[in-house]
C-alpha positions as CSV (number, residue, x, y, z in Angstrom):
1,M,-23.4,1.2,6.7
2,T,-26.2,-1.1,6.2
3,E,-27.4,-3.9,8.8
4,R,-29.4,-7.0,8.3
5,I,-30.3,-9.9,10.7
6,L,-30.5,-13.1,8.9
7,K,-31.7,-16.6,10.2
8,T,-29.0,-19.4,10.7
9,T,-29.3,-23.0,11.8
10,G,-28.3,-22.0,15.1
11,G,-30.3,-18.7,15.6
12,K,-29.7,-15.3,14.1
13,L,-26.7,-13.6,12.7
14,R,-26.1,-9.9,12.5
15,I,-24.4,-8.7,9.4
16,Q,-23.1,-5.0,8.8
17,M,-21.8,-4.3,5.5
18,P,-20.3,-0.9,4.3
19,T,-22.1,1.1,1.6
20,Q,-19.6,3.8,1.1
21,L,-15.8,3.5,0.4
22,N,-15.0,5.8,3.2
23,E,-16.3,2.7,5.4
24,V,-13.9,0.3,3.9
25,T,-10.4,-0.1,5.2
26,L,-7.3,-0.2,2.8
27,G,-6.7,-3.9,4.2
28,Q,-10.3,-5.0,3.2
29,M,-9.7,-3.7,-0.2
30,M,-6.4,-5.3,-0.6
31,D,-7.9,-8.7,0.4
32,L,-10.6,-8.2,-2.3
33,Q,-8.1,-7.2,-5.0
34,A,-5.8,-10.2,-4.3
35,R,-8.6,-12.6,-5.0
36,P,-9.9,-12.3,-8.7
37,D,-12.0,-15.4,-8.2
38,I,-13.4,-14.6,-5.1
39,T,-17.1,-15.9,-4.3
40,D,-19.9,-13.8,-3.2
41,I,-19.9,-15.3,0.2
42,E,-15.9,-14.7,0.6
43,A,-16.4,-11.0,-0.5
44,I,-19.3,-10.6,2.3
45,S,-17.1,-12.1,4.7
46,I,-14.1,-9.8,4.0
47,L,-16.4,-6.7,4.1
48,S,-18.5,-7.7,7.0
49,G,-15.6,-9.2,9.1
50,I,-17.9,-12.5,9.6
51,P,-16.2,-15.7,9.0
52,V,-17.1,-17.8,6.1
53,N,-18.1,-20.7,8.0
54,E,-20.7,-18.7,10.0
55,L,-22.2,-17.3,6.7
56,H,-22.5,-20.9,5.6
57,N,-25.1,-21.6,8.4
58,I,-27.4,-18.9,7.0
59,K,-30.8,-20.8,6.3
60,N,-31.7,-19.1,3.1
61,Y,-28.8,-18.5,0.6
62,D,-31.1,-16.0,-1.3
63,D,-30.9,-13.7,1.8
64,L,-27.3,-12.9,0.9
65,H,-28.3,-11.6,-2.5
66,Q,-29.5,-8.4,-1.0
67,F,-25.8,-7.6,-0.4
68,G,-24.9,-8.1,-4.1
69,E,-25.7,-4.4,-4.9
70,T,-23.7,-3.3,-2.1
71,V,-20.6,-5.1,-3.3
72,L,-21.2,-4.2,-7.0
73,S,-21.6,-0.4,-5.9
74,L,-18.3,-0.5,-4.1
75,S,-16.4,-1.9,-7.0
76,Y,-17.7,1.0,-9.1
77,Q,-16.6,3.6,-6.5
78,I,-13.2,2.2,-6.4
79,K,-12.7,3.1,-10.1
80,Y,-13.5,6.7,-9.5
81,L,-11.3,6.7,-6.3
82,Y,-8.2,5.9,-8.5
83,N,-8.9,9.3,-10.3
84,S,-9.3,11.4,-7.0
85,N,-6.7,14.0,-6.2
86,E,-8.3,14.8,-2.9
87,I,-5.5,14.4,-0.3
88,P,-6.5,14.4,3.3
89,K,-4.6,16.8,5.5
90,E,-4.1,14.2,8.2
91,V,-4.9,10.6,9.1
92,V,-5.3,8.9,12.3
93,F,-3.7,5.7,13.5
94,T,-5.1,3.6,16.5
95,M,-2.3,1.6,18.0
96,L,-1.6,-0.2,21.2
97,G,0.2,2.0,23.8
98,T,3.7,0.9,25.2
99,N,3.6,-1.7,28.0
100,G,0.2,-2.9,27.2
101,A,-1.4,0.4,27.4
102,P,-4.9,0.8,25.8
103,L,-5.4,1.8,22.2
104,Q,-4.1,5.2,21.4
105,K,-5.0,7.4,18.6
106,T,-2.2,9.2,16.8
107,K,-3.0,12.0,14.3
108,V,-0.3,12.4,11.6
109,K,-0.4,15.4,9.3
110,V,0.1,14.6,5.6
111,I,2.9,16.8,4.1
112,Q,2.0,18.1,0.7
113,N,5.1,17.4,-0.9
114,L,5.0,13.9,0.5
115,S,8.8,13.9,1.1
116,V,10.0,10.7,2.7
117,E,12.4,10.7,5.5
118,P,14.7,9.3,6.8
119,A,17.2,8.1,4.2
120,G,16.1,4.4,4.7
121,A,12.4,5.2,4.3
122,F,13.2,7.1,1.1
123,M,15.3,4.4,-0.3
124,A,12.7,1.8,0.4
125,A,9.9,3.8,-1.0
126,R,12.1,4.6,-4.1
127,H,12.6,0.9,-4.8
128,I,8.8,0.0,-4.3
129,I,7.9,3.0,-6.7
130,A,10.7,1.8,-9.3
131,E,9.5,-1.9,-9.2
132,E,5.7,-1.0,-9.8
133,I,6.2,1.7,-12.5
134,N,8.7,-0.5,-14.4
135,A,6.6,-3.3,-14.1
136,H,3.6,-1.6,-15.7
137,I,5.8,0.0,-18.5
138,K,7.2,-3.3,-19.3
139,T,3.6,-4.7,-19.8
140,H,1.7,-1.7,-21.2
141,G,4.5,0.5,-22.9
142,E,6.2,3.7,-22.0
143,D,3.7,6.0,-24.0
144,D,1.4,7.9,-21.7
145,W,2.0,5.6,-18.9
146,Q,1.1,8.1,-16.4
147,E,-2.4,8.4,-17.6
148,H,-3.0,4.7,-17.4
149,F,-1.0,3.7,-14.5
150,N,-2.9,2.5,-11.4
151,P,-0.5,1.1,-8.6
152,S,-1.5,-1.9,-6.8
153,L,-3.0,-1.7,-3.4
154,N,-0.2,-3.8,-2.0
155,A,2.4,-1.3,-3.2
156,C,0.6,1.6,-2.1
157,C,0.4,0.0,1.4
158,Q,4.2,-0.6,1.5
159,V,4.9,2.9,0.4
160,L,2.6,4.3,3.1
161,A,4.2,2.2,5.7
162,Q,7.7,3.7,4.8
163,Y,6.1,7.2,4.7
164,F,4.2,7.1,8.1
165,Y,6.1,4.8,10.2
166,C,8.5,7.3,12.1
167,R,5.8,10.0,12.6
168,A,3.2,7.7,13.6
169,T,5.2,5.8,16.1
170,G,7.7,8.3,17.1
171,K,10.5,5.7,16.8
172,K,13.6,5.8,14.8
173,Y,13.5,4.1,11.5
174,S,13.7,0.3,11.3
175,E,13.1,-1.7,8.1
176,Y,12.0,-4.6,10.1
177,E,9.5,-2.8,12.4
178,V,8.1,-1.2,9.2
179,E,6.9,-4.7,7.9
180,S,4.9,-4.9,11.2
181,F,3.6,-1.4,10.9
182,I,1.9,-2.3,7.5
183,D,-0.8,-3.9,9.5
184,E,-1.6,-0.5,11.0
185,V,-1.7,1.0,7.6
186,K,-4.1,-1.6,6.4
187,K,-6.7,-0.1,9.0
188,L,-6.7,3.4,7.2
189,R,-9.7,4.0,5.1
190,V,-9.1,3.3,1.3
191,T,-10.3,6.8,0.5
192,E,-7.4,8.2,2.5
193,A,-4.6,5.8,1.6
194,L,-5.3,5.4,-2.1
195,P,-5.1,9.3,-3.0
196,I,-2.0,9.8,-0.9
197,S,-0.1,6.8,-2.2
198,K,-1.0,7.3,-5.8
199,H,0.2,11.0,-5.7
200,F,3.6,9.7,-4.3
201,F,3.8,7.4,-7.5
202,T,2.7,9.8,-10.1
203,C,4.3,13.2,-8.8
204,Y,7.7,11.4,-8.2
205,P,8.3,9.4,-11.6
206,N,12.0,10.1,-11.5
207,L,12.1,7.8,-8.4
208,S,11.2,5.1,-10.9
209,I,14.7,5.5,-12.4
210,P,17.3,3.3,-10.6
211,K,20.1,5.3,-9.5
212,T,23.6,3.9,-9.3
213,N,25.1,4.1,-5.7
214,F,28.2,5.9,-4.9
215,W,30.4,2.9,-4.7
216,R,29.4,1.8,-8.1
217,R,30.0,5.1,-9.6
218,F,33.6,5.2,-7.9
219,L,34.5,1.6,-8.7
220,P,35.1,2.1,-12.5
221,R,37.3,5.1,-11.9
222,L,39.1,3.3,-9.1
223,K,39.8,0.3,-11.5
224,K,40.8,2.7,-14.3
225,G,43.2,4.5,-11.9
226,Q,44.7,1.1,-11.0
227,A,45.2,0.3,-14.6
228,S,46.8,3.5,-15.3
229,N,49.2,3.0,-12.4
230,H,50.1,-0.5,-13.4
231,S,50.8,0.7,-17.0
232,K,53.2,3.5,-15.7
233,N,54.8,1.0,-13.5
234,S,55.3,-1.6,-16.2
235,S,56.9,1.2,-18.4
236,T,59.2,2.2,-15.6
237,S,60.4,-1.3,-15.0
238,T,61.3,-1.9,-18.8
239,R,63.5,1.1,-18.8
């Protein structure tokens, strides 16, 4: 983390900027990725947590240029992170306790096979994976797709929310509460979140194949059986 104190029209402003990816959260990186036409000041705002309007009050705009190399360095580091296979053994969630209790830290072990339970979480994660992989194949083709596939940070965040929700909160699965839990996942360091989620995407490619549910497989047989019975009844009635 680097720190600078810059003069503003109203006094001084302390700016702290990450210099390494392990100082950047998944949420910050998602905000950067979501805005391809982002300005320098907006990027500094996201990484420092200082509102854009406060940065606009810095007296000398050239003072902000000293953060340019930092932002550029982080952009290079994220490319290498996509190729990382170093999955952390555990992650830490810091959340509000029940009944307004202070922040509590919860350590959650990362299961190596990344199996998703319960069934609701598994089905939701399977859908997210299928949508992301199939969208990539549709755009870039199926040949060697795994070598070139990089899931979006948004999809990674959604999968991790499904994967961690029950074990991090101790609650039963709820698809609605998982949506709120996404905000907690965004607080994870991107160096933790991305390797876990990408491993989940690339090691379970079979999840990208849409599976016909039980009822849809049963229905054609049911209709076939009904048609057969109708045919038999018709034959009987003509005798």
